[in-house]
N, C-alpha and C positions, 0 to 999 in steps of 0.2 A: 222269691225264696226257693231254695233248692231242697229237694227231697233228701231226707236223712236215711242212710242205709245202715242197719245194724250189722257189724262185722261178726264173722263166725267165731273168731278167737282173737287173742291178744296180738298175734303176728299180723293178722289182717288189719286190726285197728291201728297198729303202728305204721303199716303201709299207707293207710288212709291219711294219717297225720302227715306223713312225708309228702304225699301228693298235695294236700291242702296248704301246707306251709308255704309252698311256692306261690300261692295265690293271695297271701296276706299283703294288703296294701299298707306300706309304711311311709309313703311320701306325701300324705295329705295331713294338714294340721288338725282337721276335725272342726266341729261346730264351735262357735264363739262361746266361751264359758259364761254362764249366767243368762243365756238367751235360749229361746225355743223350749224344747221339752227334754227331760231326762227320765229314763225308765230303768227301774231296778228289777232284776230278775233273781230269783232264789228258789231253792227246792228243799223239801223236807221228805224224809223217808220213813216208812215202817218196814224194816227188813224182814220181820217175821211174816208179814203178809205180802211182801214184794210189791208194796204200793209206794208210788212217788207222786208228790204234788208239786207243781210249779206255780209260781205267782209272778205276774208282771204288773208293776205299779208305775203309772206315768205321772210325773210331777211337772208342774211349771218350773222351769229351771231358775227363774228369778224369785218367785215367791215360795217355792217348795210346797205349794198346795196341790192336792191330788186332782188330776184331770180325768183319769180312767184307771181301772184295774180289772184284771182277769185272772182266772186260775184254770189249771188243767190237771186232771187226775189220770195217771197211767200206771203201767206195770214196769218194774225193773227188769230189763231184758239183757243186761250185760253185767258180769260179775265185777266186784271191786278189784281193780288192779291199779297200783300206784302209777300215776302219769296218764291213765286212761279214764279218768273220772268223767270226762265230757260224754263218753259213750253211754253212761248211765243216765245222764241228766238232759242231754240236748233234745231228745224226742219230745219230752213233756214241756220243756221250755219253749220249743218252737210252736207247740200247740197253743200255749198261753199267749205268745206274741202274735200269732196269727188271728187270735180272737179279739185283739184290741180294736176298738172302734176309731182310733186316731193313730197318726204316725207316731212311733215311739221316740223319734229323735235320737239322742245319744243313749246307748244301752250300757248299763253299769252292772257287771257281774260280780258276785261274791266269790272271787277266784282269780285265776291268772290268765295272762295273755302270752306275751313273749317270755315272761318269767316262768319258764317250763323247760324241762330237760330237752324236749324236742322242739321247743319254740312254738308250740301250738297248744296252749291251754284252752280252757273253755271259752274265754273271751275272744281269742283269735278264731277258734273253730266256729263259734256262733257268728262272728262277723263275716267270715267267708261264705257261710251258708245263706245268710240273710242279706248280705250287701250293706248292712247298717254300720255306722261308726260305733265301736264297742271298746270299752276299757275294762280292765280287771282291777278290783280293789280287794285284796285278801287280808285276812287277819293274821296270818303266819307267813314266814319267808320261804317256806318249802325247803329246798336244798341249798339255797344261795347264801352268800356272805355279805355283810354290810357293817359299817361303823354306825354306832348310835348317832342319830341326828341330834342337833341341839334341842333344848328342852321346850322351846316355844312353838306355838302354832305356826305352821309354814316351814319350819326347819326340815331339811331332808338330807339324805345321803344316798349314794349309788348302791343299788342291789346288784351284786357282781357274780358272774360265773367266770372265774379266772380274771381276765382283764376286760371282759365284755360287760357293759352295763345293760342289764335286762329289765330293769325297773328301778324304783326308788322306794326307800323307806321314808315315809312322810308323816310328820307329827301334825295331826289334825286338831288337837287340843293341847293346851299347855299342860305339861307334866304327865300326859297319858302315854301308853305304848303307841308306837307308830303303826300305821297301816302300810301295806305293800302294794304299790301302784305299778301297773304295767300296761303297755299298749296292747290292744287286742287287734283292731282293724280300723283303718281310715282315720287314725288320730296320731298325734305325736306325744312324746312323754311329758313335755312341758304343759301341753294342753290338758292331758289326762290328770296331771297333778292339780292344775288350776280348777278343773271341774270338781275334783274330789274335795278340795278345800271349801268351795262354795256349797257343795251338797252336804258336807259335814259341818254345818253351821253351829250346831249345839252339842253334838256327840262325836265320839271317836269314829264311828262308822257313818258313811253317807246316809242321808235320810232315805234315799232310794232303796238301799239295802235293808235298812231297819224296817221299812214298811213292807217290803216284799217278804222278808223273813217272818214277820208277825202274821201276814196273811196266809202264807203257805202252811205255817204251823197250825193255824186255826182250822183251815180246810182239811188238813190231814187228820186232826182230832175228830172232826165231824165225819170224815169218810171212813174212819176205822172204829167209830163208836159202836 
């Protein structure tokens, strides 16, 4: 795992993104869906106190049972700038991942990978720094366009930046809003969507994300009480 360096300003952050983008691995299919482990990572903030909490929750990819979970509490060290959110989150996310007692397997971020204006969202950034296979599953499509996928679970449509497919809008439950899946690192898009469907067995969001979100919110409440 590589050391994270906090940039001095937005210009340096964009330069770091440009350098890391060239190191994203896009020619590996990734782990077989439904096998091994899948780890959700998410963060919660208290902006008034400049506190950020990250959670990493490891699930058995076949049963969705919890294998391990960790949290890390840190300080917000970079301002909110659209497109540079990873610089606020990654230091604490890395700390939570490093504390895991088991290999995380596939990492699932509540955010973007290639579906990012500079093609380096949190999922790609995290993948390059850790060397792990990572995908992004976001609740909103950011700045990209797409046609509504069909109404049934598993229906999808391309998430487009002009003519380039940067991800997919994927319906994980019948009649619900889609989620937005993109490759982070060391996976392909078909595989990322297959993982997402298996992890979102009962709800719109993958179980990895649901559990990590609940855990980091709980710890943030305790840390700021």
